[in-house]
Backbone bond lengths (Angstrom), bond angles and torsions (degrees), N, CA, C in turn:
res aa  C-N    CA-C-N  psi(-1)  N-CA   C-N-CA  omega(-1)  CA-C   N-CA-C  phi
1 M - - - 1.439 - - 1.508 111.39 -
2 R 1.284 113.85 -39.56 1.455 117.23 -178.45 1.523 111.06 -62.39
3 E 1.292 116.97 -37.99 1.463 121.40 -179.44 1.517 110.72 -65.44
4 K 1.309 118.77 -38.01 1.449 123.11 179.30 1.534 110.52 -64.94
5 G 1.304 118.76 -40.23 1.455 123.07 178.60 1.517 111.86 -65.00
6 M 1.286 118.22 -35.92 1.457 122.38 179.38 1.525 110.56 -66.01
7 R 1.340 115.92 -39.82 1.459 118.50 178.71 1.514 110.72 -63.34
8 G 1.282 118.80 -39.60 1.462 122.79 178.03 1.518 111.32 -62.71
9 T 1.321 116.19 -40.92 1.461 120.94 177.98 1.517 110.40 -65.98
10 A 1.301 116.66 -40.19 1.459 120.72 179.60 1.522 110.60 -63.91
11 F 1.298 117.49 -30.24 1.458 121.15 178.92 1.529 111.77 -78.88
12 V 1.324 118.33 -39.42 1.463 123.96 -176.91 1.524 111.72 -75.43
13 L 1.316 117.79 -35.70 1.463 121.63 -175.71 1.536 112.78 -56.90
14 P 1.332 120.77 -47.28 1.475 119.03 178.19 1.532 112.77 -63.54
15 I 1.303 118.24 -33.57 1.467 120.97 179.18 1.519 109.88 -67.56
16 V 1.322 117.58 -46.91 1.463 121.65 179.42 1.529 109.64 -62.48
17 T 1.325 117.27 -42.48 1.462 121.24 178.73 1.525 110.30 -62.31
18 S 1.295 118.55 -42.39 1.467 122.48 179.10 1.525 110.92 -64.04
19 L 1.331 116.81 -41.61 1.458 120.31 178.96 1.528 111.42 -65.76
20 L 1.318 117.39 -40.79 1.465 121.06 176.98 1.524 111.01 -63.51
21 L 1.315 116.48 -42.82 1.468 120.84 178.34 1.526 110.84 -63.08
22 L 1.314 117.62 -41.79 1.454 122.05 176.86 1.530 110.87 -62.10
23 A 1.321 118.27 -42.75 1.463 122.12 178.77 1.524 111.41 -62.80
24 V 1.327 116.92 -41.94 1.464 121.06 178.49 1.526 110.19 -63.58
25 C 1.326 117.80 -42.80 1.471 121.57 178.81 1.529 111.21 -63.43
26 L 1.319 116.88 -42.39 1.468 120.18 179.07 1.526 111.10 -64.47
27 L 1.313 117.30 -42.30 1.463 120.33 177.74 1.525 111.23 -63.83
28 A 1.306 117.60 -39.34 1.471 120.98 178.97 1.527 110.09 -65.59
29 A 1.316 117.47 -39.95 1.468 120.69 179.43 1.523 110.87 -66.56
30 C 1.318 117.85 -38.22 1.459 121.50 179.80 1.521 112.28 -71.16
31 S 1.314 117.54 -29.73 1.459 120.11 -175.95 1.527 113.12 -79.54
32 R 1.305 118.26 -6.66 1.467 120.87 179.04 1.518 112.69 -69.35
33 G 1.303 117.95 -22.24 1.454 121.25 -178.73 1.513 111.03 83.75
34 P 1.323 115.32 -177.25 1.467 119.03 -178.51 1.524 111.05 -69.74
35 A 1.307 114.67 153.53 1.465 119.96 177.22 1.523 109.32 -65.72
36 P 1.316 117.90 147.94 1.469 119.30 179.61 1.527 110.86 -64.09
37 K 1.314 115.51 146.68 1.468 120.97 179.03 1.525 108.95 -74.11
38 P 1.331 117.48 150.47 1.464 119.09 177.77 1.527 110.12 -63.61
39 P 1.317 117.50 143.01 1.471 119.69 -179.08 1.523 111.30 -75.78
40 P 1.335 117.04 154.81 1.471 119.39 174.81 1.526 110.08 -71.06
41 F 1.305 116.18 162.01 1.464 121.16 177.14 1.517 108.52 -124.83
42 E 1.325 116.36 159.12 1.460 121.13 177.63 1.524 109.34 -89.79
43 F 1.322 116.48 145.56 1.458 121.80 -178.85 1.528 110.75 -85.27
44 N 1.326 113.83 151.23 1.461 120.56 172.59 1.534 107.40 -140.18
45 R 1.300 117.59 -171.22 1.474 121.93 -175.12 1.527 112.83 -65.98
46 E 1.299 118.08 -12.92 1.462 120.34 179.06 1.531 112.98 -84.99
47 H 1.319 116.97 -8.22 1.463 120.28 -178.01 1.525 111.13 -95.95
48 A 1.326 115.07 120.50 1.465 121.96 176.50 1.527 108.73 -108.80
49 C 1.304 115.83 149.91 1.462 121.83 -179.88 1.536 110.16 -65.53
50 S 1.312 116.32 132.73 1.469 121.54 -179.61 1.518 113.10 -68.80
51 V 1.331 118.69 -16.15 1.465 121.81 179.46 1.526 110.89 -96.40
52 C 1.340 117.11 -54.13 1.469 120.01 -171.29 1.530 113.98 -106.30
53 G 1.322 118.08 -11.86 1.457 121.05 177.94 1.523 115.34 82.05
54 M 1.337 117.69 0.37 1.469 119.87 -179.24 1.530 110.23 -72.30
55 I 1.346 116.04 151.02 1.461 121.02 175.36 1.527 107.15 -69.00
56 I 1.303 116.78 119.73 1.465 122.13 -169.58 1.527 113.14 -60.18
57 V 1.320 117.92 -43.91 1.469 119.70 -174.70 1.525 112.94 -73.01
58 D 1.319 118.92 -6.30 1.469 121.39 179.32 1.525 113.15 -82.35
59 F 1.326 117.11 -5.22 1.457 119.66 -173.93 1.523 110.87 -125.83
60 P 1.337 116.10 144.10 1.466 119.98 -177.75 1.524 112.47 -76.01
61 G 1.308 115.34 168.63 1.455 121.86 172.76 1.509 114.71 96.71
62 S 1.314 113.96 178.45 1.462 120.62 -176.81 1.520 110.93 -69.37
63 K 1.296 114.70 149.94 1.468 123.22 -179.40 1.521 108.91 -117.31
64 A 1.328 115.82 173.02 1.464 120.00 179.30 1.525 109.74 -147.97
65 Q 1.308 114.90 159.04 1.466 121.65 175.11 1.521 109.01 -149.36
66 I 1.331 115.23 139.61 1.458 121.87 177.88 1.521 107.68 -114.47
67 H 1.332 115.49 126.78 1.459 121.98 177.31 1.525 109.00 -107.87
68 Y 1.322 115.31 144.93 1.456 121.94 -175.97 1.530 110.74 -114.63
69 K 1.324 115.69 161.47 1.468 120.04 176.01 1.524 110.27 -64.91
70 R 1.316 115.74 -31.48 1.469 122.03 175.95 1.520 107.40 -138.69
71 G 1.299 116.70 141.45 1.463 120.55 175.67 1.514 113.38 101.00
72 R 1.319 114.07 173.76 1.464 121.38 -178.05 1.520 111.36 -77.63
73 P 1.334 116.92 147.60 1.468 119.47 177.90 1.526 111.67 -72.11
74 D 1.324 115.81 157.14 1.462 122.23 172.51 1.516 107.85 -99.73
75 A 1.336 116.39 144.59 1.466 122.79 -179.50 1.531 108.78 -119.84
76 F 1.338 115.77 148.16 1.459 120.23 -174.77 1.524 110.87 -136.23
77 C 1.343 116.02 138.52 1.465 121.61 -178.67 1.515 112.26 -76.42
78 S 1.333 117.45 -9.89 1.463 121.33 178.34 1.520 109.11 -157.69
79 T 1.318 114.99 159.27 1.458 118.58 174.86 1.525 110.62 -67.39
80 L 1.329 117.07 -28.81 1.462 120.24 177.11 1.529 110.05 -60.56
81 D 1.336 117.73 -48.81 1.463 120.16 178.71 1.526 111.53 -61.51
82 M 1.330 116.66 -38.66 1.463 119.31 178.28 1.525 110.21 -60.82
83 F 1.339 117.34 -45.37 1.460 119.87 -179.99 1.529 111.25 -67.35
84 L 1.329 118.32 -38.86 1.464 120.34 177.23 1.534 110.27 -59.03
85 F 1.321 116.84 -39.06 1.467 122.67 177.13 1.533 110.24 -69.98
86 Y 1.323 116.35 -49.70 1.469 122.22 -175.16 1.530 111.98 -62.37
87 L 1.314 117.25 -35.65 1.465 120.81 -175.29 1.532 113.78 -81.72
88 Q 1.318 117.72 -1.45 1.468 119.97 177.80 1.521 109.95 -71.10
89 P 1.327 117.83 140.46 1.468 119.61 -179.00 1.534 113.19 -64.97
90 D 1.325 117.50 -23.01 1.466 119.75 -178.48 1.536 112.73 -100.94
91 R 1.331 117.40 21.29 1.467 119.40 178.80 1.528 109.58 -62.58
92 P 1.326 117.47 155.62 1.469 119.53 177.43 1.530 110.74 -59.32
93 G 1.309 115.71 142.41 1.453 120.55 -177.40 1.511 114.62 -91.64
94 N 1.323 117.66 -4.32 1.460 119.37 -174.63 1.537 112.20 -104.56
95 I 1.332 116.56 38.53 1.469 120.84 179.53 1.525 108.79 -68.96
96 E 1.325 115.37 129.87 1.462 120.58 178.34 1.526 111.80 -98.49
97 V 1.344 116.77 -43.67 1.459 120.25 -179.77 1.527 108.92 -158.82
98 I 1.324 115.58 149.38 1.465 122.29 175.82 1.524 106.87 -122.63
99 Y 1.325 116.34 129.80 1.464 121.46 178.53 1.525 110.73 -113.85
100 V 1.334 115.34 145.31 1.465 123.29 171.54 1.527 107.53 -135.24
101 N 1.338 116.47 159.14 1.461 120.41 175.70 1.517 110.41 -74.98
102 D 1.310 117.24 137.24 1.463 121.53 171.93 1.520 107.09 -80.53
103 M 1.327 117.26 105.37 1.462 121.41 -176.09 1.528 112.37 -77.04
104 G 1.313 117.32 -1.35 1.454 121.19 173.18 1.520 111.95 -85.11
105 K 1.323 116.43 -6.49 1.463 121.48 -178.52 1.528 110.86 -135.42
106 P 1.332 118.21 67.23 1.468 118.83 179.37 1.523 111.23 -65.77
107 D 1.295 115.39 149.89 1.465 122.39 179.20 1.524 108.85 -69.46
108 P 1.340 118.51 126.31 1.466 120.27 -177.98 1.530 113.64 -64.23
109 E 1.323 117.84 -19.20 1.461 120.25 179.77 1.524 112.46 -86.84
110 H 1.294 118.03 -6.73 1.459 122.15 -178.16 1.529 109.61 -127.92
111 Q 1.292 115.53 160.69 1.457 119.41 175.71 1.526 108.85 -68.92
112 P 1.318 117.98 145.63 1.469 119.55 179.51 1.532 112.67 -57.98
113 E 1.336 117.20 -24.90 1.462 119.74 -179.72 1.526 111.74 -71.29
114 H 1.331 117.38 -20.96 1.467 121.83 -179.01 1.520 108.97 -122.60
115 P 1.333 117.77 75.25 1.460 120.72 -174.86 1.521 112.43 -67.56
116 Q 1.295 115.82 146.36 1.454 123.31 171.90 1.524 106.09 -128.68
117 G 1.292 116.44 139.07 1.450 119.58 177.13 1.516 113.10 70.59
118 H 1.311 114.22 -159.12 1.461 121.93 -177.54 1.526 110.90 52.35
119 W 1.337 115.01 44.45 1.458 120.45 179.04 1.521 109.12 -77.07
120 I 1.322 115.31 136.08 1.460 121.85 178.60 1.521 109.46 -129.94
121 D 1.311 116.01 161.32 1.463 122.05 177.11 1.526 108.06 -67.50
122 A 1.314 116.45 118.58 1.472 121.75 -176.54 1.524 112.24 -59.77
123 Q 1.324 117.34 -31.37 1.461 119.86 -176.24 1.529 112.53 -76.88
124 K 1.334 117.20 -9.08 1.470 121.22 178.01 1.533 112.15 -107.12
125 A 1.318 117.22 -4.14 1.467 121.75 -174.88 1.526 112.14 -78.25
126 F 1.340 113.90 160.05 1.467 122.96 169.75 1.523 106.18 -104.90
127 Y 1.325 117.79 131.79 1.465 122.11 -177.25 1.523 109.90 -114.40
128 V 1.325 115.47 140.52 1.458 120.14 170.16 1.522 105.88 -102.79
129 Y 1.323 115.83 118.67 1.456 121.47 -179.12 1.519 109.72 -107.96
130 G 1.328 115.05 134.73 1.461 120.05 179.33 1.516 110.28 87.55
131 G 1.287 116.34 -160.16 1.457 120.01 -178.31 1.515 111.59 97.11
132 D 1.323 115.79 -168.29 1.463 120.56 -172.57 1.527 114.74 -94.50
133 V 1.314 118.96 3.24 1.465 121.37 179.53 1.526 108.77 -106.38
134 M 1.318 116.23 125.15 1.467 121.30 179.87 1.519 109.90 -105.74
135 G 1.315 116.39 151.55 1.453 122.41 178.89 1.515 111.47 -108.24
136 P 1.326 116.90 -173.86 1.457 120.24 -177.99 1.528 113.48 -63.42
137 M 1.316 117.25 -22.68 1.461 121.05 -178.03 1.525 113.01 -118.72
138 G 1.315 117.28 16.90 1.467 119.67 178.97 1.512 111.46 116.63
139 E 1.336 115.23 -147.28 1.466 119.56 -177.97 1.524 109.92 -60.87
140 L 1.300 114.57 146.08 1.458 120.60 -175.52 1.520 112.48 -100.32
141 L 1.302 113.99 158.72 1.462 122.99 165.93 1.524 104.23 -118.78
142 I 1.329 116.63 100.65 1.457 121.96 -174.70 1.530 108.33 -88.64
143 P 1.354 118.28 116.89 1.459 120.73 -176.50 1.539 113.31 -88.60
144 F 1.322 114.11 143.35 1.462 122.43 177.01 1.525 108.68 -139.29
145 S 1.319 116.49 144.37 1.467 119.30 176.07 1.520 111.39 -80.39
146 E 1.322 116.95 -26.19 1.469 121.44 -177.80 1.527 110.47 -113.09
147 R 1.315 116.26 133.86 1.469 120.71 179.57 1.529 111.17 -60.14
148 R 1.324 117.56 -37.55 1.478 120.03 -178.26 1.531 110.97 -63.24
149 D 1.339 117.97 -34.04 1.468 120.16 176.39 1.526 110.58 -68.20
150 A 1.325 116.76 -39.46 1.467 120.93 177.34 1.524 110.30 -64.57
151 E 1.323 116.50 -41.18 1.469 120.20 178.85 1.521 111.16 -64.37
152 S 1.327 117.15 -42.63 1.464 121.19 179.12 1.529 110.71 -62.10
153 Y 1.321 117.03 -44.00 1.466 121.87 178.45 1.524 109.94 -62.33
154 S 1.329 116.49 -44.10 1.462 121.85 -178.26 1.524 111.60 -62.92
155 V 1.319 117.67 -36.99 1.468 120.87 178.06 1.530 109.96 -64.13
156 K 1.326 117.44 -40.05 1.473 121.75 -178.15 1.523 113.21 -76.03
157 H 1.342 116.40 -38.23 1.468 120.07 -170.24 1.526 115.07 -117.43
158 G 1.311 117.68 -4.19 1.457 119.39 -176.54 1.521 110.65 83.54
159 G 1.304 115.76 -173.95 1.457 121.22 -179.19 1.515 111.12 95.61
160 R 1.316 114.55 171.95 1.461 119.57 179.91 1.520 110.12 -123.09
161 I 1.313 115.56 153.66 1.468 121.37 -178.32 1.521 109.36 -90.59
162 V 1.334 115.56 129.78 1.463 121.74 177.22 1.526 109.09 -133.76
163 K 1.312 115.91 155.80 1.459 122.66 173.80 1.530 108.60 -96.84
164 F 1.314 116.76 166.43 1.460 123.21 -176.43 1.527 111.79 -50.56
165 D 1.322 116.62 -49.80 1.470 120.61 -176.20 1.524 113.48 -70.74
166 E 1.325 117.75 -10.82 1.463 121.26 178.11 1.530 112.36 -89.82
167 V 1.320 116.84 -9.05 1.467 120.63 178.94 1.526 107.57 -81.92
168 T 1.323 115.98 119.08 1.466 121.96 -178.65 1.521 110.11 -124.65
169 A 1.314 115.86 167.64 1.466 120.54 176.76 1.530 110.27 -62.55
170 D 1.319 117.77 -36.62 1.475 120.51 178.33 1.523 111.28 -63.70
171 L 1.322 117.27 -39.53 1.464 120.75 178.24 1.535 110.27 -61.86
172 L 1.321 116.96 -39.10 1.461 121.37 -175.13 1.530 113.89 -84.75
173 R 1.330 116.91 -11.77 1.459 120.81 -178.65 1.529 109.24 -62.21
174 P 1.329 118.14 129.12 1.460 120.27 -179.05 1.526 111.85 -58.63
175 K 1.308 115.05 141.57 1.457 120.64 178.28 1.530 108.79 -83.45
176 V 1.301 117.91 127.15 1.453 122.55 -177.62 1.537 108.54 -91.26
177 Q 1.307 115.47 125.95 1.461 120.67 177.68 1.527 109.10 -79.97
178 Q 1.345 117.66 132.85 1.469 120.28 -179.71 1.506 110.49 -112.82
């Protein structure tokens, strides 16, 4: 009888060991956290706006880019065009990250009107909407990483501060003069 019990143990032991090893591997895979988001890229003359088709670097102001879990990113000549695209009901559903320029930190090697770098997560930015500065497509949404920079800009140029989730199609709808 004792010999029969040993054979059963010899059979069960590799299965239990395999299950434990599988559990350890699964826990290790889960503890890695989310995959890193794709990095932003700088625009050049080869980048055209995904909404209007204009060459992005030919126009002043903040720019935007949307990266997807699969596929090529979309590029935008203004944050306004990015929001017009993003707010469409048929927008792609696999958006991974949206970047905008932090206009509170212009690149010292470039004019503030043509920002390079200083890309920030669009969903965490503070935007100044309206005011006395117009962009290539109308009223601007000027992005800032810091609320105090948005407030300072708003004092100088007018407009109101909004967060990403407060930007709606109604807000962006052109005002008709009567």
